[in-house]
C-alpha positions in Angstrom: -21.9 -3.0 135.3 -21.9 -1.6 131.8 -21.4 -4.1 129.1 -18.2 -3.7 127.1 -18.3 -3.0 123.4 -17.3 -5.9 121.1 -14.8 -3.7 119.3 -13.0 -3.0 122.7 -12.6 -6.6 123.7 -11.5 -7.7 120.2 -14.0 -10.6 120.1 -17.0 -10.5 117.8 -20.2 -12.0 119.1 -22.7 -13.6 116.8 -25.3 -12.3 116.3 -24.5 -8.6 117.0 -26.5 -7.4 119.9 -27.6 -3.8 120.7 -27.2 -3.6 124.5 -28.7 -0.1 124.6 -32.1 -1.0 123.1 -35.1 0.3 125.0 -38.4 -1.3 124.1 -40.6 1.7 125.2 -42.7 -0.1 127.7 -42.7 3.0 129.9 -46.4 3.7 129.2 -47.6 0.1 128.9 -50.6 -0.6 131.0 -50.5 -4.4 130.9 -53.2 -4.8 128.2 -53.9 -3.7 124.7 -57.2 -1.9 124.2 -58.6 -0.7 120.8 -60.2 2.2 122.7 -57.1 3.7 124.4 -58.2 7.2 123.7 -55.6 7.8 121.0 -57.7 8.0 117.8 -54.7 9.1 115.7 -52.5 6.2 116.6 -50.6 4.4 113.9 -52.3 1.1 114.7 -55.8 2.7 114.6 -54.9 4.3 111.2 -53.6 1.0 109.9 -56.8 -0.8 111.1 -59.0 1.8 109.4 -57.0 1.6 106.2 -57.3 -2.3 106.2 -61.0 -2.1 106.9 -61.6 0.4 104.0 -59.4 -1.7 101.7 -61.4 -4.9 102.5 -64.7 -3.1 101.9 -63.4 -1.6 98.6 -62.1 -5.0 97.4 -65.5 -6.6 98.3 -67.3 -4.0 96.1 -64.9 -4.6 93.3 -65.3 -8.3 93.6 -69.1 -7.9 93.4 -68.8 -5.9 90.2 -66.5 -8.5 88.7 -68.8 -11.3 89.6 -71.7 -9.5 87.9 -69.7 -9.0 84.7 -68.6 -12.6 84.9 -72.2 -13.8 85.3 -73.2 -11.7 82.2 -70.4 -13.2 80.2 -71.4 -16.7 81.2 -75.1 -16.0 80.2 -74.1 -14.6 76.9 -71.8 -17.5 76.1 -74.3 -20.1 77.3 -77.2 -18.7 75.1 -76.0 -20.3 71.8 -75.5 -23.7 73.5 -79.0 -23.6 75.0 -80.5 -22.5 71.7 -78.7 -25.4 69.9 -80.0 -27.9 72.4 -83.5 -26.7 72.0 -83.3 -26.8 68.2 -81.8 -30.4 68.3 -84.6 -31.5 70.7 -87.3 -30.1 68.3 -85.7 -31.8 65.3 -85.6 -35.1 67.1 -89.1 -34.8 68.4 -90.5 -34.5 64.8 -89.2 -38.0 64.1 -87.7 -37.3 60.7 -84.8 -39.4 59.7 -81.5 -37.7 59.6 -80.4 -39.3 56.3 -83.2 -37.7 54.1 
C-alpha cells in the first residue's frame, strides 16, 4: 500500500516525513573498510585532507613555540642580569645607606 500524501488527507503530520527516501544501502557489504578499492571516494579525500591539515598545524605550532621560546629568553635576560648584579652587590657586604 502506497502512503497517502499529507496534502491529500488534509492533516499535517509533525515532523514532516519523506516517505520516498532511499538510503542507498544497495551496495553495502555489511562492514566499512578503509581499503575498499575506491581511492577517490569522498571519505578518503576528506580523511587525507584532515591528515594533511593536522600535519600542517603541527608544523605551524612548532614554529610558534620556537618563536615563543625566543621571546621568553629575550624577556628573561634582563631579570636574570638584575638578579646576578644584586647578588654581587650583596656579596661585597657594603651597606646600602652609604
